VEXVEXSE-148867 format. One line per field, with one value per residue (C-alpha): x, y, z; residue number from 1; residue in one letter. Coordinates in Angstrom, 1 decimal. Layout:
% VEXVEXSE-148867
c1 = X, ...
c2 = Y, ...
c3 = Z, ...
i = NUM, ...
aa = a, ...
% end
This chain:
% VEXVEXSE-148867
c1 = -4.5, -7.1, -10.6, -12.2, -15.7, -14.9, -14.3, -17.5, -19.2, -16.4, -16.1, -12.6, -11.6, -8.1, -6.4, -3.8, -2.5, -0.4, 1.8, 4.0, 4.7, 2.9, 5.8, 4.9, 1.3, 0.1, 2.4, 0.6, -2.7, -1.9, -0.7, -4.3, -6.1, -3.9, -5.4, -6.6, -9.4, -10.2, -11.0, -14.4, -13.1, -9.9, -9.4, -6.7, -6.4, -4.1, -2.9, -2.1, 0.4, 1.8, 2.8, 0.6, -1.1, -4.4, -3.7, -2.3, -5.2, -7.7, -6.4, -7.7, -11.4, -13.8, -12.0, -10.7, -12.1, -10.0, -10.3, -8.2, -7.4, -5.2, -1.9, -2.5, -0.1, -0.2, -2.4, -4.9, -5.0, -5.5, -8.2, -10.1, -10.2, -11.3, -14.1, -15.5, -14.6, -17.4, -15.5, -15.5, -11.7, -9.2, -5.9, -3.3, -0.9, 1.1, 1.5, 5.3, 4.6, 3.3, 1.4, 1.8, -1.2, -2.3, -2.2, -5.8, -7.0, -4.6, -5.0, -8.8, -9.2, -7.1, -9.4, -12.5, -11.3, -10.2, -13.3, -11.1, -8.4, -8.5, -5.8, -3.2, 0.3, 2.4, 6.3, 7.6, 10.7, 12.2, 12.8, 14.7, 13.4, 13.7, 11.8, 14.8, 14.9, 17.0, 18.7, 16.9, 13.4, 11.5, 9.3, 8.4, 5.9, 4.3, 1.4, -1.7, -2.2, 1.4, 2.0, 1.3, 4.1, 6.3, 5.5, 6.3, 9.9, 9.8, 7.8, 8.5, 6.3, 5.3, 1.3, 1.6, 1.8, -1.1, -5.0, -7.3, -11.1, -13.0, -14.8, -11.3, -10.6, -14.2, -13.2, -9.7, -10.2, -8.4, -5.0, -3.4, -3.0, -0.4, 2.1, 3.9, 5.8, 5.5, 1.6, 1.5, 3.3, 0.7, -2.1, -0.8, -0.3, -3.8, -5.4, -3.2, -4.1, -7.9, -7.8, -5.7, -3.5, -2.4, 0.2, 1.1, 4.2, 4.1, 5.8, 3.3, 4.3, 7.0, 8.3, 10.1, 12.9, 14.0, 15.1, 11.9, 10.8, 9.8, 12.3, 15.1, 14.2, 15.9, 14.8, 11.2, 11.5, 13.1, 10.3, 7.6, 9.2, 9.2, 5.9, 4.4, 6.1, 5.1, 1.5, 1.3, 3.8, 3.9, 6.6, 10.0, 10.0, 12.7, 13.7, 15.2, 13.5, 10.0, 10.6, 8.3, 9.6, 7.3, 8.7, 12.2, 11.7, 9.7, 12.1, 15.1, 13.9, 13.6, 16.7, 18.4, 16.8, 18.0, 21.2, 21.2, 19.8, 22.7, 25.2, 23.8, 24.2, 27.9, 27.2, 29.0, 29.2, 25.6, 24.7, 27.0, 25.4, 21.9, 23.1, 24.6, 21.5, 19.5, 21.6, 21.7, 17.8, 17.3, 20.2, 18.5, 19.3, 22.9, 22.8, 20.8, 22.3, 19.7, 20.8, 24.4, 23.8, 21.9, 25.1, 27.3, 25.3, 24.8, 25.8, 23.2, 19.8, 16.5, 16.4, 20.0, 20.9, 23.2, 23.8, 27.5, 28.4, 27.8, 28.8, 31.6, 32.4, 35.4, 34.3, 31.3, 33.1, 35.3, 32.2, 30.5, 33.5, 34.0, 30.7, 31.0, 34.2, 33.0, 29.7, 31.6, 34.4, 31.6, 31.7, 28.1, 26.3, 23.9, 25.0, 22.4, 24.1, 27.7, 26.6, 26.2, 29.5, 30.9, 27.5, 27.6, 30.9, 30.4, 27.0, 29.1, 31.9, 29.1, 27.1, 30.4, 31.2, 27.9, 28.5, 32.0, 30.9, 28.3, 31.2, 32.9, 35.9, 36.3, 39.5, 37.9, 34.6, 36.6, 38.5, 35.3, 33.4, 36.3, 36.5, 32.6, 33.3, 36.1, 33.8, 30.8, 31.7, 28.0, 27.9, 29.3, 25.6, 24.2, 23.5, 23.9, 27.4, 28.4, 27.1, 28.7, 31.9, 31.9, 31.0, 34.2, 36.2, 34.3, 35.6, 34.4, 33.7, 31.3, 29.7, 28.8, 27.4, 25.0, 24.1, 23.4, 21.1, 19.2, 18.9, 17.6, 15.0, 13.7, 13.4, 11.6, 9.1, 8.4, 9.4, 9.5, 7.0, 4.1, 3.9, 3.1, 1.3
c2 = -15.0, -16.4, -15.6, -15.0, -15.7, -19.0, -19.8, -18.4, -21.8, -24.0, -25.8, -26.7, -29.2, -29.0, -32.1, -31.7, -35.1, -34.6, -36.9, -35.3, -32.3, -29.7, -27.5, -26.8, -27.4, -23.8, -22.4, -24.8, -23.8, -20.1, -20.6, -22.2, -19.1, -16.8, -18.0, -15.4, -18.0, -19.5, -23.1, -24.0, -26.5, -27.2, -30.7, -31.5, -35.2, -36.1, -39.6, -40.5, -37.7, -37.5, -34.0, -30.9, -31.3, -31.0, -27.9, -26.2, -27.2, -25.8, -22.6, -22.3, -23.3, -23.1, -22.2, -25.8, -29.2, -31.5, -35.2, -37.7, -41.2, -44.0, -44.2, -45.7, -44.2, -41.2, -43.2, -43.9, -40.3, -38.9, -41.4, -40.3, -36.7, -37.8, -39.8, -36.7, -34.0, -32.1, -30.3, -30.9, -30.4, -31.6, -30.5, -32.5, -30.2, -32.2, -30.4, -29.6, -28.1, -24.6, -23.0, -19.9, -17.7, -18.2, -22.1, -22.7, -20.0, -20.9, -24.7, -24.6, -22.1, -24.8, -27.4, -25.3, -24.5, -28.2, -30.4, -33.5, -32.9, -35.1, -33.2, -30.4, -29.7, -26.8, -26.5, -26.6, -25.2, -26.9, -25.5, -26.8, -27.6, -23.6, -22.6, -21.4, -21.7, -24.6, -24.4, -27.0, -26.4, -29.1, -28.3, -30.1, -28.9, -31.9, -32.1, -33.4, -36.3, -37.2, -37.0, -41.1, -41.9, -39.4, -40.9, -44.3, -43.1, -41.0, -39.0, -35.4, -33.5, -34.0, -34.2, -30.6, -29.5, -31.3, -30.3, -33.3, -33.5, -35.5, -37.4, -38.7, -39.9, -41.6, -43.3, -44.5, -45.1, -44.2, -44.0, -47.6, -48.2, -51.1, -48.6, -46.7, -44.6, -43.7, -43.8, -40.7, -41.9, -45.0, -42.6, -40.1, -43.3, -44.3, -40.9, -40.3, -43.6, -42.7, -38.8, -36.1, -34.6, -31.2, -28.6, -25.0, -23.2, -21.5, -22.4, -22.2, -25.0, -25.3, -28.9, -29.3, -31.3, -32.6, -35.3, -36.9, -37.2, -40.7, -40.8, -41.1, -44.5, -46.6, -49.9, -48.7, -46.5, -49.5, -51.9, -49.5, -48.2, -51.8, -52.6, -49.6, -50.6, -54.5, -53.1, -51.0, -53.0, -56.7, -58.6, -58.7, -61.2, -64.4, -64.0, -60.7, -61.3, -60.8, -57.5, -54.9, -51.5, -50.0, -52.4, -51.8, -48.0, -48.3, -50.7, -49.2, -45.8, -47.4, -49.0, -45.7, -44.1, -46.6, -46.1, -42.5, -42.9, -45.2, -42.7, -40.1, -42.5, -43.2, -47.0, -46.8, -50.3, -50.9, -47.8, -48.8, -52.1, -50.5, -48.1, -50.7, -52.7, -49.9, -49.3, -53.1, -53.2, -49.7, -48.9, -45.6, -44.2, -44.8, -42.0, -39.4, -36.0, -35.8, -39.3, -38.3, -35.0, -36.5, -39.1, -35.9, -34.9, -38.5, -37.5, -34.6, -35.5, -33.7, -30.2, -29.8, -31.1, -28.9, -27.1, -25.6, -25.2, -28.8, -30.5, -32.8, -32.9, -34.9, -37.7, -38.0, -38.0, -40.7, -42.9, -42.3, -43.2, -46.3, -47.4, -46.8, -48.6, -51.5, -51.5, -51.6, -54.0, -56.6, -58.6, -60.1, -56.8, -56.3, -55.2, -52.3, -51.0, -51.7, -49.3, -46.5, -46.5, -43.3, -41.6, -42.7, -41.2, -37.9, -37.4, -38.0, -35.4, -33.2, -33.3, -32.9, -29.9, -28.2, -28.9, -27.7, -24.5, -24.0, -23.9, -21.7, -24.1, -22.8, -24.6, -27.9, -27.1, -26.9, -30.0, -31.9, -30.4, -30.8, -34.6, -34.7, -33.6, -35.9, -38.8, -37.3, -34.7, -33.9, -32.0, -29.0, -28.5, -28.5, -25.1, -25.8, -27.2, -24.5, -21.7, -23.3, -23.7, -20.2, -18.8, -20.4, -17.6, -14.6, -14.9, -16.1, -12.6, -11.6, -15.0, -14.5, -11.1, -12.5, -15.4, -13.2, -11.0, -14.0, -15.4, -12.1, -11.8, -15.3, -14.6, -11.5, -13.3, -15.9, -14.1, -16.6, -14.5, -15.0, -18.5, -17.9, -14.6
c3 = 26.1, 28.6, 27.5, 30.9, 29.5, 28.6, 32.2, 33.9, 34.0, 34.6, 37.9, 39.2, 42.0, 43.6, 45.3, 47.7, 49.0, 52.0, 54.3, 56.7, 54.8, 56.9, 56.8, 53.0, 53.0, 53.8, 51.0, 48.5, 49.6, 49.4, 45.7, 45.0, 46.7, 44.9, 41.4, 39.1, 38.0, 41.5, 42.2, 43.2, 45.8, 47.6, 49.0, 51.3, 51.9, 54.9, 54.4, 58.0, 58.8, 62.3, 61.9, 62.4, 59.2, 60.5, 62.5, 59.4, 57.3, 59.9, 59.4, 56.0, 56.9, 55.5, 52.2, 52.0, 52.9, 54.8, 55.0, 57.1, 56.1, 57.4, 55.4, 52.2, 49.8, 47.3, 44.6, 47.4, 48.8, 45.1, 44.5, 47.6, 46.4, 43.0, 44.4, 46.2, 44.0, 42.0, 39.5, 35.8, 36.0, 38.5, 39.3, 41.4, 43.6, 46.0, 49.3, 48.6, 45.3, 44.1, 41.2, 39.3, 39.9, 36.1, 36.1, 36.5, 34.2, 31.4, 31.7, 32.2, 28.9, 26.8, 28.0, 27.4, 23.7, 23.0, 23.8, 22.5, 25.0, 28.2, 29.9, 29.4, 31.1, 31.6, 31.9, 35.3, 37.2, 40.0, 43.6, 46.7, 50.2, 50.9, 48.0, 46.0, 42.3, 40.9, 37.5, 35.6, 34.0, 32.3, 29.3, 26.2, 23.9, 22.2, 20.0, 21.5, 19.3, 19.7, 23.4, 24.1, 21.9, 23.7, 26.9, 25.5, 26.1, 29.1, 31.8, 31.5, 33.6, 37.4, 38.5, 39.6, 36.1, 34.9, 34.7, 33.9, 32.7, 35.1, 32.3, 31.2, 34.7, 34.8, 31.5, 32.4, 35.9, 39.1, 40.0, 40.4, 44.2, 43.7, 42.5, 45.2, 42.6, 38.9, 39.2, 37.5, 34.4, 34.3, 34.3, 31.7, 29.4, 30.1, 29.3, 26.2, 24.9, 24.6, 24.5, 23.1, 25.7, 25.2, 26.5, 26.8, 26.2, 29.4, 32.6, 35.4, 38.2, 40.7, 41.5, 44.8, 45.3, 48.7, 50.7, 51.3, 47.4, 46.6, 43.6, 46.3, 46.9, 44.2, 44.7, 45.1, 41.6, 39.7, 41.0, 40.0, 36.7, 35.5, 36.8, 34.8, 31.5, 31.9, 32.4, 29.4, 27.0, 28.1, 30.1, 28.4, 25.6, 26.1, 22.6, 21.3, 17.8, 19.7, 20.9, 19.3, 18.6, 21.2, 23.9, 23.0, 23.2, 26.6, 28.4, 26.9, 28.3, 31.6, 31.7, 30.9, 33.5, 36.0, 34.8, 35.6, 39.0, 39.8, 38.5, 40.9, 43.9, 42.4, 41.8, 38.5, 37.8, 38.2, 36.1, 33.2, 33.0, 32.9, 30.2, 28.2, 28.5, 27.2, 24.3, 23.3, 23.5, 21.8, 19.4, 18.5, 22.2, 21.3, 18.9, 20.7, 21.7, 24.5, 25.8, 26.0, 27.4, 30.2, 30.7, 30.8, 33.7, 35.1, 38.7, 39.0, 40.3, 38.7, 39.2, 39.1, 35.5, 33.6, 36.8, 36.1, 39.6, 40.7, 37.4, 37.4, 33.8, 33.9, 36.0, 33.9, 30.7, 32.0, 33.0, 29.6, 27.6, 29.7, 28.8, 25.2, 25.1, 27.0, 24.7, 21.3, 22.4, 23.0, 19.7, 20.4, 19.9, 17.0, 13.7, 14.0, 17.2, 15.9, 12.8, 15.4, 16.9, 15.1, 15.8, 19.4, 20.0, 18.0, 20.2, 23.1, 22.3, 21.2, 24.2, 26.5, 24.4, 25.0, 28.8, 28.7, 27.1, 29.7, 32.2, 30.1, 29.5, 25.9, 25.0, 26.4, 24.3, 21.3, 21.7, 22.4, 19.5, 17.0, 18.1, 17.4, 14.0, 13.1, 14.2, 12.3, 9.5, 8.8, 11.9, 10.2, 8.9, 12.4, 13.6, 17.2, 16.7, 14.4, 16.8, 19.9, 18.4, 16.9, 20.5, 22.0, 20.3, 22.2, 25.1, 28.7, 29.9, 27.0, 27.2, 30.9, 30.1, 27.6, 29.7, 32.7, 30.6, 29.1, 32.7, 34.1, 31.3, 32.1, 35.8, 35.2, 33.1, 36.1, 39.4, 42.2, 44.4, 41.9, 43.1, 46.6, 47.1
i = 1, 2, 3, 4, 5, 6, 7, 8, 9, 10, 11, 12, 13, 14, 15, 16, 17, 18, 19, 20, 21, 22, 23, 24, 25, 26, 27, 28, 29, 30, 31, 32, 33, 34, 35, 36, 37, 38, 39, 40, 41, 42, 43, 44, 45, 46, 47, 48, 49, 50, 51, 52, 53, 54, 55, 56, 57, 58, 59, 60, 61, 62, 63, 64, 65, 66, 67, 68, 69, 70, 71, 72, 73, 74, 75, 76, 77, 78, 79, 80, 81, 82, 83, 84, 85, 86, 87, 88, 89, 90, 91, 92, 93, 94, 95, 96, 97, 98, 99, 100, 101, 102, 103, 104, 105, 106, 107, 108, 109, 110, 111, 112, 113, 114, 115, 116, 117, 118, 119, 120, 121, 122, 123, 124, 125, 126, 127, 128, 129, 130, 131, 132, 133, 134, 135, 136, 137, 138, 139, 140, 141, 142, 143, 144, 145, 146, 147, 148, 149, 150, 151, 152, 153, 154, 155, 156, 157, 158, 159, 160, 161, 162, 163, 164, 165, 166, 167, 168, 169, 170, 171, 172, 173, 174, 175, 176, 177, 178, 179, 180, 181, 182, 183, 184, 185, 186, 187, 188, 189, 190, 191, 192, 193, 194, 195, 196, 197, 198, 199, 200, 201, 202, 203, 204, 205, 206, 207, 208, 209, 210, 211, 212, 213, 214, 215, 216, 217, 218, 219, 220, 221, 222, 223, 224, 225, 226, 227, 228, 229, 230, 231, 232, 233, 234, 235, 236, 237, 238, 239, 240, 241, 242, 243, 244, 245, 246, 247, 248, 249, 250, 251, 252, 253, 254, 255, 256, 257, 258, 259, 260, 261, 262, 263, 264, 265, 266, 267, 268, 269, 270, 271, 272, 273, 274, 275, 276, 277, 278, 279, 280, 281, 282, 283, 284, 285, 286, 287, 288, 289, 290, 291, 292, 293, 294, 295, 296, 297, 298, 299, 300, 301, 302, 303, 304, 305, 306, 307, 308, 309, 310, 311, 312, 313, 314, 315, 316, 317, 318, 319, 320, 321, 322, 323, 324, 325, 326, 327, 328, 329, 330, 331, 332, 333, 334, 335, 336, 337, 338, 339, 340, 341, 342, 343, 344, 345, 346, 347, 348, 349, 350, 351, 352, 353, 354, 355, 356, 357, 358, 359, 360, 361, 362, 363, 364, 365, 366, 367, 368, 369, 370, 371, 372, 373, 374, 375, 376, 377, 378, 379, 380, 381, 382, 383, 384, 385, 386, 387, 388, 389, 390, 391, 392, 393, 394, 395, 396, 397, 398, 399, 400, 401, 402, 403, 404, 405, 406, 407, 408, 409, 410, 411, 412, 413, 414, 415, 416, 417, 418, 419, 420, 421
aa = x, x, x, x, x, x, x, x, x, x, x, x, x, x, x, x, x, x, x, x, x, x, x, x, x, x, x, x, x, x, x, x, x, x, x, x, x, x, x, x, x, x, x, x, x, x, x, x, x, x, x, x, x, x, x, x, x, x, x, x, x, x, x, x, x, x, x, x, x, x, x, x, x, x, x, x, x, x, x, x, x, x, x, x, x, x, x, x, x, x, x, x, x, x, x, x, x, x, x, x, x, x, x, x, x, x, x, x, x, x, x, x, x, x, x, x, x, x, x, x, x, x, x, x, x, x, x, x, x, x, x, x, x, x, x, x, x, x, x, x, x, x, x, x, x, x, x, x, x, x, x, x, x, x, x, x, x, x, x, x, x, x, x, x, x, x, x, x, x, x, x, x, x, x, x, x, x, x, x, x, x, x, x, x, x, x, x, x, x, x, x, x, x, x, x, x, x, x, x, x, x, x, x, x, x, x, x, x, x, x, x, x, x, x, x, x, x, x, x, x, x, x, x, x, x, x, x, x, x, x, x, x, x, x, x, x, x, x, x, x, x, x, x, x, x, x, x, x, x, x, x, x, x, x, x, x, x, x, x, x, x, x, x, x, x, x, x, x, x, x, x, x, x, x, x, x, x, x, x, x, x, x, x, x, x, x, x, x, x, x, x, x, x, x, x, x, x, x, x, x, x, x, x, x, x, x, x, x, x, x, x, x, x, x, x, x, x, x, x, x, x, x, x, x, x, x, x, x, x, x, x, x, x, x, x, x, x, x, x, x, x, x, x, x, x, x, x, x, x, x, x, x, x, x, x, x, x, x, x, x, x, x, x, x, x, x, x, x, x, x, x, x, x, x, x, x, x, x, x, x, x, x, x, x, x, x, x, x, x, x, x, x, x, x, x, x, x, x, x, x, x, x, x, x, x, x, x, x, x, x, x, x, x, x, x, x, x, x, x, x, x
% end
């Protein structure tokens, strides 16, 4: 529970960079103005917009500060805001995203109570261009002292989910303006290398997915993901014996995400090559249930991962096993990777079983789970495997009733209208 007395002397700056997203800007500003603990300043940085951003911002004067600059990119826009911000805590809310009313109160209270934390993040849900909640939510609660290690493998929260201590930004520097994507991953790696980076179990941000998101530009994403990992972990060694474990994990994670990005665009051969490259470099990925779950949803973009209505499970399964068959048919793979063959197929069948269960294809679920068990009999000791297998005998109607009840409970906890009052 937020201790209101802890927040009385806190000064908070909210930065809202905007580039041709005027149609979302008003809703974003309203979500800041609706905070239960108000921001001391709201700075809208117009990064060379050619739409009516200036007019939308003017409607909120004098409650916000509006700054125009020639287009220089998202990092430059955020840096403009950081340089003039007077708050001891800084929130980054892109113009198309939203906050729950308790976002600032909750995260500010955590930073007040943990003086060694440089930043803190919350869970986030996804919304579409119209503001409709999507099926996927993202939230990993990682111990503050372990976050940097977790970020080596992946980034799993957007900028709108984070509140940063200004002194941490002063210490690590501004956003890297040479990066035109993944600049947030670079920043979180820098902060978490010097400070503890905390989290809350609450879901307090809405991250909007629409056609203009920068992650839709695959070439840009690939270039910048690789630039970030090289910046933090060094260039790829020419000799496979010279790779450090961190390099294997970091580059392996990037290769895997590039594989998923190509699958989403139906570029299956390129995707398969990236995934094989990831497994070859980092064999631990080849026995991860999470990895195979993502491959089972490979054609689904962020926000829709695991959505049963849009999931093409059979097609994804075909691509998944084509990748594995090709990988393990290669006689040149390492002994460490070859030793994971049975575990890889077991996790693949297990993940597909989970997804088939979500689609209420119960006979298919049992078939996948039994194949997983035959590949790895120790799955009998896995509570998720046992529970999923047992539920396949309950019947689709009863399972749908249970899922509807659970979904309604979650939605009541965070009703969509609370994000934009």
